[in-house]
Every structure is written in structure tokens, then in C-alpha cells.
C-alpha angles and dihedrals in degrees: 000000000000123000112280114262105266098205144044128215095192113072136128133212130193087274084086124004100320119118099222137060122254094253093053091051091050094049091049091050090054091047094056093046103258114160092208142356132218116211109206110172118179124282107189119163127159123161091226097042094123092047092055114119086231094055096090088060096038095053089058092056124099110264093017086156089083089076112082140169101206134045098205095056093059100039097100093049093051093046090054090049091055089049091050091054092051091048094051090046090058093041094052095036088231130128110253122177122207112227141148135214104228131200103215116217117184099200117132111288099008097106093049091051091046094050090051091049094051091048087063093055134078095237131163100189146348134213129195119233118161122203100173138072114225137207116242092269092038091234091121123047133186122196110239094231092065100029101107092048092050104037104055095165101094090192087071096050098082089048091055092044093050092047089052093061092043088056090050088053090051091049091054093045090053086071090216096116134072094206143000114242127217094345095195098032087132092075089075089066106025097081125208093332091076119069139162092263097046123102090010094157092051092049092049089051089056091050092048089053090052091051095045095048097038091239117154127239118227122225103203122205088197086084090066089056095047109033104004094252136079124263108265109036119246095257089061091048091051092052090047088053092053090050094051094240120171117241137201126197115228135182095195084218116200094173138025094261092060096057110116092359115165095351091142091056090049093050090050090052092050092049091050090049091051096244108147107161119086131196116242117175 
């Protein structure tokens, strides 16, 4: 068995919805033997964020400030965050990478605005991790956490679920992201209507996009903490193995105690699925 991956590229500080400060995360990473740490706080911007039917619930959540409706208004804050990461990296003599977890929204104009925004930042990498369901034109969004309470028309559910995977495919094909995070994160919130065998064609299309673009697939140990299984499920990992897709293990750490959690279990799952290539930035 190969050496356990001594880094994570998916971690959050209290800049977004993490519980701990950057310095605490870095010192814990050093303590557990990581060789580097990627900080990937959330970057979530949609022009209609505050018109979303889920906004009344979202704005009551802790760290609701991570949800924004305009790139320009948050530029200074994100630039200072990048500078803080570089400063702590020098201070601690430890390799820190600046990244962001991005919700990808394919409405007209979003990608151009996003590319401009990122060009203004000192960024090492990006990964895509969507937390919203979108209408067909992506003008309306509903946060997954509140979806079943908001969208009562079950006839629309499959449409939203299918659209979700099509957006993931678009995100991968944009070639802007180093890896795709928690590919089937939606199953935590989709209820009994979502199963391993549903939306098979859409999932395979996402995996083919990963293979064709050389984008990595994340296996997230956060799934073990939330639903008792990895994101993505093992059938997806097996298909990724057959396609020769590169993987990266992530803890999606939101506090110091989650860094490196269950990496051995994740490595075992990847080996069982036949996935041998690993992402190293």
C-alpha cells in the first residue's frame, strides 16, 4: 500500500465557514505530519443570491457572509485573504497553497466575471464544489440543505438533480479547476429519490469529462462523517478506476480535528476501486 497522502487541498478556515483560524489549521497540519496544506475557503457568487427562495434560511446560518451576489464587492477581502495565507506560510516556514472551493454557475456572464476575479488574486489552484440546485437557465438557485422543504413538486426534483450533474460536467469542461469536490454531495439532501443507480448517464458524463480534461476526482472523507459513506459512492469510484481517472483524498476539514481524518480508509477504498493516480500540486 502506498504512503498515505500527507496533505489536503480541501480545507476551510473561519474566513468562510470553518471554525478555526488559519494559524491553528497550519499548526495542526504540521503536528500530524502534513508536508503542505491547501486552504480552499468558499467562493460563492450568484447575481440572484438574495432572491433565492433559500436565502431566508441561508442568511440565518452561521457564516452566511460566504454567499454573495457580486464579485467586485468582495475583491478586496479575498485579496487580503490570499496575502494572509502567504504571510502565515512564511511565518511558519510551511508550504501553504492558496485555493478556493467554487460554486460554478453557468448563467450568461458568470464565467467571464469569475475569470476576471480570479485573475486579480494570488491563487495556486481551484476546485469545483457545488452546493446549490439550479433552474435550467441557472437564473434561480436553491441551496441543497433546504431544497426538499422549498421544492414540494416532486415532478421537478429529477429535473433539478439531472441539471446538477450537467453543471458539474460543464464546470469540469471549463478546465478552470484542478479537481471536482464531493461529486455526489447532493445525496445527503435529496432524500429517497436519489439512489446509487439513478442518473447513471449524467454521472458517467461527468467522469468522462474528468478523464478527457485530466481533472482529478476527490474522494471526500467528510461523507463518512455525514452519511457514513464516502463522497462519491463506491460505484462511481469503480467506474473512475476503469477510466484511469486521477484522484485526490480530501478531508473537507472545517476544524483542526478533521485534518487528515480517515485518510487510510480513503486510500483503501481507492485501491479497491483500482484508482492508482493521485493529484499532487
